[in-house]
C-alpha positions as a LaTeX table, in Angstrom:
\begin{tabular}{lrrr}
\hline
Residue & $x$ (\AA) & $y$ (\AA) & $z$ (\AA) \\
\hline
Met1 & $-19.82$ & $-38.66$ & 16.89 \\
Thr2 & $-17.35$ & $-35.56$ & 17.29 \\
Asn3 & $-18.83$ & $-32.29$ & 18.52 \\
Asn4 & $-17.69$ & $-29.45$ & 16.16 \\
Ser5 & $-20.44$ & $-27.04$ & 17.97 \\
Lys6 & $-17.38$ & $-25.06$ & 19.66 \\
Phe7 & $-15.60$ & $-24.19$ & 16.55 \\
Ser8 & $-16.05$ & $-20.89$ & 15.48 \\
Gln9 & $-18.28$ & $-20.07$ & 11.89 \\
Thr10 & $-15.17$ & $-19.00$ & 10.26 \\
Leu11 & $-13.18$ & $-22.04$ & 11.08 \\
Leu12 & $-16.02$ & $-24.06$ & 9.84 \\
Asn13 & $-16.71$ & $-22.07$ & 6.38 \\
Arg14 & $-12.62$ & $-22.06$ & 6.17 \\
Val15 & $-12.35$ & $-25.86$ & 6.59 \\
Lys16 & $-15.33$ & $-26.36$ & 4.39 \\
Tyr17 & $-13.55$ & $-24.06$ & 1.60 \\
Glu18 & $-10.41$ & $-25.92$ & 1.97 \\
Val19 & $-11.51$ & $-29.55$ & 1.60 \\
Asn20 & $-12.92$ & $-28.21$ & $-1.30$ \\
Leu21 & $-9.93$ & $-27.17$ & $-2.78$ \\
Phe22 & $-8.01$ & $-30.29$ & $-2.09$ \\
Glu23 & $-10.93$ & $-32.37$ & $-3.95$ \\
Lys24 & $-11.04$ & $-29.48$ & $-7.05$ \\
Asp25 & $-7.71$ & $-28.71$ & $-7.11$ \\
Pro26 & $-4.73$ & $-31.57$ & $-5.49$ \\
Pro27 & $-1.47$ & $-30.29$ & $-5.42$ \\
Pro28 & 0.81 & $-32.94$ & $-7.00$ \\
Gly29 & 1.97 & $-35.92$ & $-4.26$ \\
Ile30 & 0.17 & $-34.40$ & $-1.72$ \\
Gln31 & $-2.99$ & $-35.14$ & 0.42 \\
Ala32 & $-4.72$ & $-34.28$ & 3.46 \\
Trp33 & $-7.74$ & $-35.58$ & 5.37 \\
Ile34 & $-9.39$ & $-34.83$ & 8.45 \\
Val35 & $-9.07$ & $-36.90$ & 11.40 \\
Asp36 & $-11.37$ & $-38.26$ & 13.38 \\
Gly37 & $-14.51$ & $-35.75$ & 12.30 \\
Arg38 & $-12.42$ & $-32.79$ & 14.06 \\
Leu39 & $-12.19$ & $-29.93$ & 11.81 \\
Asp40 & $-8.90$ & $-29.00$ & 13.53 \\
Thr41 & $-7.05$ & $-31.86$ & 12.99 \\
Phe42 & $-5.88$ & $-32.85$ & 10.04 \\
Glu43 & $-3.35$ & $-35.11$ & 8.83 \\
Ala44 & $-1.24$ & $-34.97$ & 5.65 \\
Ser45 & 1.07 & $-37.53$ & 3.38 \\
Ile46 & 4.13 & $-36.02$ & 0.99 \\
Ile47 & 5.50 & $-38.27$ & $-1.86$ \\
Gly48 & 9.14 & $-36.69$ & $-2.22$ \\
Leu49 & 10.11 & $-35.96$ & $-5.50$ \\
Glu50 & 12.07 & $-37.31$ & $-7.84$ \\
Glu51 & 15.96 & $-36.92$ & $-8.41$ \\
Thr52 & 16.13 & $-36.12$ & $-4.37$ \\
Pro53 & 17.20 & $-37.67$ & $-1.37$ \\
Tyr54 & 13.46 & $-38.24$ & $-0.21$ \\
Glu55 & 12.03 & $-39.86$ & $-3.85$ \\
Arg56 & 9.25 & $-42.31$ & $-3.62$ \\
Gly57 & 9.11 & $-42.08$ & 0.49 \\
Val58 & 5.20 & $-41.02$ & 1.33 \\
Phe59 & 5.86 & $-39.07$ & 4.37 \\
Lys60 & 3.20 & $-38.37$ & 7.14 \\
Leu61 & 2.36 & $-34.81$ & 9.02 \\
Asn62 & 0.25 & $-34.14$ & 11.78 \\
Ile63 & $-1.78$ & $-30.30$ & 10.98 \\
Lys64 & $-3.50$ & $-28.76$ & 14.24 \\
Leu65 & $-5.31$ & $-25.62$ & 13.22 \\
Pro66 & $-5.89$ & $-23.15$ & 15.73 \\
Glu67 & $-8.88$ & $-21.40$ & 17.01 \\
Lys68 & $-8.01$ & $-17.89$ & 15.09 \\
Tyr69 & $-6.72$ & $-19.72$ & 11.44 \\
Pro70 & $-6.81$ & $-18.61$ & 9.65 \\
Met71 & $-5.57$ & $-15.23$ & 11.08 \\
Glu72 & $-2.88$ & $-17.54$ & 12.65 \\
Pro73 & $-0.64$ & $-20.91$ & 10.48 \\
Pro74 & $-1.36$ & $-23.91$ & 11.02 \\
Gln75 & 0.85 & $-25.66$ & 13.32 \\
Ile76 & 2.70 & $-28.61$ & 11.31 \\
Thr77 & 4.93 & $-31.44$ & 11.96 \\
Phe78 & 6.29 & $-34.09$ & 10.67 \\
Lys79 & 5.19 & $-37.53$ & 12.03 \\
Thr80 & 7.52 & $-39.84$ & 9.86 \\
Pro81 & 11.23 & $-38.87$ & 10.89 \\
Ile82 & 13.34 & $-37.22$ & 8.02 \\
Tyr83 & 16.97 & $-36.68$ & 7.81 \\
His84 & 16.78 & $-32.63$ & 6.66 \\
Pro85 & 18.49 & $-29.16$ & 8.11 \\
Asn86 & 15.86 & $-27.51$ & 8.20 \\
Ile87 & 13.29 & $-30.49$ & 9.84 \\
Asp88 & 14.21 & $-31.42$ & 13.54 \\
Ser89 & 13.76 & $-34.37$ & 15.28 \\
Asp90 & 10.22 & $-33.74$ & 16.44 \\
Gly91 & 9.00 & $-33.01$ & 13.12 \\
Arg92 & 8.96 & $-29.50$ & 13.81 \\
Ile93 & 9.67 & $-27.16$ & 10.34 \\
Cys94 & 11.34 & $-24.13$ & 9.77 \\
Leu95 & 9.14 & $-22.48$ & 7.08 \\
Asp96 & 8.97 & $-18.88$ & 7.34 \\
Ile97 & 5.55 & $-19.11$ & 6.31 \\
Leu98 & 4.50 & $-21.31$ & 9.48 \\
Asn99 & 4.76 & $-18.62$ & 11.25 \\
Met100 & 3.49 & $-14.70$ & 12.22 \\
Pro101 & 5.17 & $-11.18$ & 11.18 \\
Pro102 & 7.16 & $-9.70$ & 11.17 \\
Lys103 & 9.06 & $-13.12$ & 12.34 \\
Gly104 & 7.65 & $-15.39$ & 10.07 \\
Glu105 & 5.60 & $-14.72$ & 6.46 \\
Trp106 & 1.97 & $-15.81$ & 6.95 \\
Lys107 & $-0.64$ & $-14.14$ & 5.29 \\
Val108 & $-4.57$ & $-15.10$ & 5.43 \\
Ser109 & $-4.45$ & $-15.61$ & 2.08 \\
Leu110 & $-2.34$ & $-19.16$ & 2.14 \\
Asn111 & $-4.36$ & $-22.06$ & 2.72 \\
Leu112 & $-3.25$ & $-25.59$ & 3.89 \\
Ser113 & $-2.78$ & $-26.87$ & $-0.21$ \\
Thr114 & $-0.09$ & $-23.83$ & $-0.75$ \\
Val115 & 1.85 & $-24.54$ & 2.46 \\
Leu116 & 1.83 & $-28.48$ & 2.17 \\
Asn117 & 3.34 & $-27.76$ & $-1.47$ \\
Ser118 & 6.06 & $-25.13$ & 0.56 \\
Ile119 & 7.06 & $-28.11$ & 2.55 \\
Arg120 & 7.08 & $-30.41$ & $-0.41$ \\
Leu121 & 9.72 & $-27.92$ & $-1.83$ \\
Leu122 & 11.77 & $-27.42$ & 1.05 \\
Met123 & 12.24 & $-31.26$ & 1.35 \\
Ser124 & 13.91 & $-30.80$ & $-2.15$ \\
Asn125 & 15.62 & $-27.49$ & $-1.80$ \\
Pro126 & 16.98 & $-27.20$ & 1.86 \\
Asn127 & 17.37 & $-23.44$ & 3.81 \\
Gln128 & 20.97 & $-23.90$ & 4.18 \\
Tyr129 & 20.61 & $-20.16$ & 5.90 \\
Asp130 & 17.83 & $-20.73$ & 7.83 \\
Pro131 & 18.69 & $-24.27$ & 9.53 \\
Leu132 & 17.59 & $-25.55$ & 12.21 \\
Met133 & 19.26 & $-29.19$ & 12.60 \\
Ala134 & 22.83 & $-27.77$ & 12.53 \\
Asp135 & 24.83 & $-30.41$ & 11.78 \\
Ile136 & 22.96 & $-31.98$ & 9.10 \\
Asn137 & 23.34 & $-28.65$ & 7.89 \\
Glu138 & 27.10 & $-28.47$ & 7.76 \\
Ile139 & 27.03 & $-31.81$ & 6.09 \\
Phe140 & 24.63 & $-30.80$ & 3.70 \\
Lys141 & 26.89 & $-28.09$ & 3.38 \\
Asn142 & 30.60 & $-29.40$ & 3.00 \\
Asn143 & 29.75 & $-33.22$ & 2.42 \\
Tyr144 & 26.49 & $-33.28$ & $-0.18$ \\
Pro145 & 27.35 & $-37.13$ & $-0.78$ \\
Gln146 & 27.72 & $-38.08$ & 2.64 \\
Phe147 & 23.63 & $-35.98$ & 3.43 \\
Gln148 & 22.44 & $-37.37$ & 0.28 \\
Lys149 & 23.27 & $-40.63$ & 1.26 \\
Thr150 & 21.98 & $-40.25$ & 4.51 \\
Ala151 & 18.73 & $-38.70$ & 3.86 \\
Gln152 & 17.95 & $-41.96$ & 1.45 \\
Leu153 & 18.90 & $-44.44$ & 4.08 \\
Trp154 & 16.55 & $-42.76$ & 6.45 \\
Thr155 & 14.29 & $-42.55$ & 3.54 \\
Lys156 & 13.96 & $-46.02$ & 2.45 \\
Lys157 & 13.92 & $-47.16$ & 6.66 \\
Tyr158 & 11.05 & $-44.76$ & 7.56 \\
Ala159 & 9.04 & $-43.21$ & 4.61 \\
Thr160 & 8.62 & $-46.94$ & 2.47 \\
Gly161 & 7.12 & $-50.19$ & 3.11 \\
Ser162 & 4.29 & $-51.10$ & 3.59 \\
Asn163 & 1.97 & $-48.59$ & 4.85 \\
Ser164 & 3.81 & $-46.18$ & 3.06 \\
Asn165 & 3.37 & $-48.05$ & $-0.68$ \\
Ala166 & $-0.30$ & $-48.74$ & 0.50 \\
Leu167 & $-0.74$ & $-45.00$ & 0.57 \\
Glu168 & 1.54 & $-44.24$ & $-2.80$ \\
Lys169 & $-0.70$ & $-46.36$ & $-4.37$ \\
Glu170 & $-4.02$ & $-44.98$ & $-3.11$ \\
Ser171 & $-2.89$ & $-41.44$ & $-4.32$ \\
Glu172 & $-1.46$ & $-42.34$ & $-7.98$ \\
Asn173 & $-3.75$ & $-45.25$ & $-8.71$ \\
Glu174 & $-7.74$ & $-44.64$ & $-7.00$ \\
Lys175 & $-7.71$ & $-41.20$ & $-8.38$ \\
Pro176 & $-6.01$ & $-40.45$ & $-11.28$ \\
Ala177 & $-8.71$ & $-37.97$ & $-12.23$ \\
Asn178 & $-7.93$ & $-35.69$ & $-9.29$ \\
Ser179 & $-3.96$ & $-36.41$ & $-10.10$ \\
Leu180 & $-4.81$ & $-35.25$ & $-13.54$ \\
Leu181 & $-6.64$ & $-32.23$ & $-12.86$ \\
Gly182 & $-3.95$ & $-30.99$ & $-10.63$ \\
Lys183 & $-1.55$ & $-31.24$ & $-13.02$ \\
Arg184 & $-3.86$ & $-29.84$ & $-15.51$ \\
Tyr185 & $-4.09$ & $-26.78$ & $-13.53$ \\
Ile186 & $-0.74$ & $-26.20$ & $-12.67$ \\
Asp187 & 0.06 & $-26.63$ & $-16.67$ \\
Arg188 & $-2.30$ & $-23.87$ & $-17.37$ \\
Lys189 & $-0.67$ & $-21.36$ & $-15.05$ \\
Glu190 & 2.58 & $-22.10$ & $-16.29$ \\
Asp191 & 0.98 & $-21.42$ & $-20.46$ \\
Asp192 & $-1.11$ & $-18.06$ & $-18.52$ \\
Ser193 & 2.36 & $-16.70$ & $-16.97$ \\
Asp194 & 4.18 & $-18.32$ & $-20.13$ \\
Glu195 & 1.73 & $-15.91$ & $-22.08$ \\
Ser196 & 1.99 & $-13.01$ & $-19.55$ \\
Asp197 & 5.96 & $-13.02$ & $-20.13$ \\
Arg198 & 5.97 & $-13.10$ & $-24.27$ \\
Lys199 & 2.96 & $-9.86$ & $-23.65$ \\
Gln200 & 5.52 & $-8.11$ & $-20.75$ \\
Phe201 & 8.30 & $-8.55$ & $-23.01$ \\
Lys202 & 7.19 & $-7.31$ & $-26.00$ \\
Gln203 & 6.09 & $-4.37$ & $-24.08$ \\
Gln204 & 9.42 & $-3.85$ & $-22.73$ \\
Gln205 & 10.72 & $-3.97$ & $-26.39$ \\
Thr206 & 8.75 & $-1.89$ & $-28.18$ \\
Thr207 & 9.53 & 0.99 & $-25.03$ \\
Phe208 & 12.86 & $-0.29$ & $-25.61$ \\
Glu209 & 12.60 & 0.10 & $-29.58$ \\
Asn210 & 10.60 & 3.54 & $-28.76$ \\
Asn211 & 13.78 & 4.80 & $-26.88$ \\
Asp212 & 15.93 & 3.85 & $-29.58$ \\
Asp213 & 14.43 & 5.46 & $-32.35$ \\
Thr214 & 14.01 & 8.87 & $-30.10$ \\
Thr215 & 17.79 & 8.91 & $-28.84$ \\
Thr216 & 18.70 & 9.05 & $-32.71$ \\
Thr217 & 16.85 & 11.27 & $-33.70$ \\
Thr218 & 17.54 & 13.28 & $-31.08$ \\
Asn219 & 21.42 & 12.41 & $-31.67$ \\
Asn220 & 20.99 & 13.15 & $-35.25$ \\
Thr221 & 19.40 & 16.98 & $-34.09$ \\
Asn222 & 22.23 & 17.25 & $-32.31$ \\
Ile223 & 24.84 & 16.23 & $-35.00$ \\
Asn224 & 23.18 & 18.79 & $-37.14$ \\
Asn225 & 23.27 & 22.21 & $-34.88$ \\
Asn226 & 26.49 & 21.27 & $-34.26$ \\
Asn227 & 27.79 & 20.58 & $-37.82$ \\
Asn228 & 25.65 & 23.99 & $-38.40$ \\
Asn229 & 27.17 & 26.08 & $-35.70$ \\
Gln230 & 30.56 & 24.43 & $-36.74$ \\
Asp231 & 29.91 & 25.88 & $-40.11$ \\
Ser232 & 28.71 & 29.09 & $-38.86$ \\
Asp233 & 31.98 & 29.69 & $-36.89$ \\
Lys234 & 34.17 & 28.17 & $-40.06$ \\
Asp235 & 32.27 & 31.40 & $-41.86$ \\
Gln236 & 32.83 & 34.03 & $-39.10$ \\
Asp237 & 36.78 & 32.91 & $-38.85$ \\
Asp238 & 36.64 & 33.30 & $-42.82$ \\
Gln239 & 35.35 & 36.67 & $-42.86$ \\
Asp240 & 37.64 & 38.05 & $-39.82$ \\
Asn241 & 40.53 & 36.39 & $-41.81$ \\
Asn242 & 39.76 & 38.33 & $-44.77$ \\
Gln243 & 38.80 & 41.46 & $-42.88$ \\
Asp244 & 42.68 & 41.61 & $-41.53$ \\
Glu245 & 44.23 & 40.48 & $-44.86$ \\
Asp246 & 42.44 & 44.04 & $-46.31$ \\
Asp247 & 43.29 & 45.85 & $-43.01$ \\
Asp248 & 47.33 & 44.59 & $-44.14$ \\
Ala249 & 46.89 & 45.67 & $-47.49$ \\
Gln250 & 46.04 & 48.88 & $-46.62$ \\
Asp251 & 48.71 & 49.08 & $-44.35$ \\
Ser252 & 50.73 & 48.09 & $-47.26$ \\
Trp253 & 49.15 & 50.89 & $-49.28$ \\
Gly254 & 49.61 & 53.78 & $-46.94$ \\
Glu255 & 53.05 & 52.86 & $-46.86$ \\
\hline
\end{tabular}
């Protein structure tokens, strides 16, 4: 039996929290589990997203938690070979949240669930501006059909088969409640986000309308003031013209 007494209480509490998080709200297409009872060692699987070269493939990953986790990011590598610009032949991943600041974007608030979900998104949306495999990145940028074909061949060769199919069947069929729970959670968050966007739009719209009313009122006031000023100037000009005519008349009479 593995002795976990050497791990800090902080790490023990954090791992317990993250395991419960996976059980309550598992991210779609992702699984993770402790290896050999060691709280600092996990394995995970990611199912490739549809309409990508990795569709239906099951990719396995190794996860190692450092002693200072979550103050430091987890060490995650692909166990399954994958043809990708941001993942090298050793399975190392070029992702900002897997590195400490200032170079990276790791935060204590992140967890394995969010990190694995980010990796899954990276699989479907490679970052061509920060490649780990320059040769693959060139093909991705300049000859995408060739990249897609090769990535599909790698997926078929390494990420499908008896073991992968069994794992995929387990994730889809043996835990439907967890999968549905994860989907409901995401749908709920999207609905909340849409409602928030609608409220924000209404607030902005009200602000714009108020600004338009104020601007219109100000413009009307300015127009009225300008018209009054023009009328006053016209009256003054008429008075001056009348005075000039009177002076001319007096001069004529004097002659």
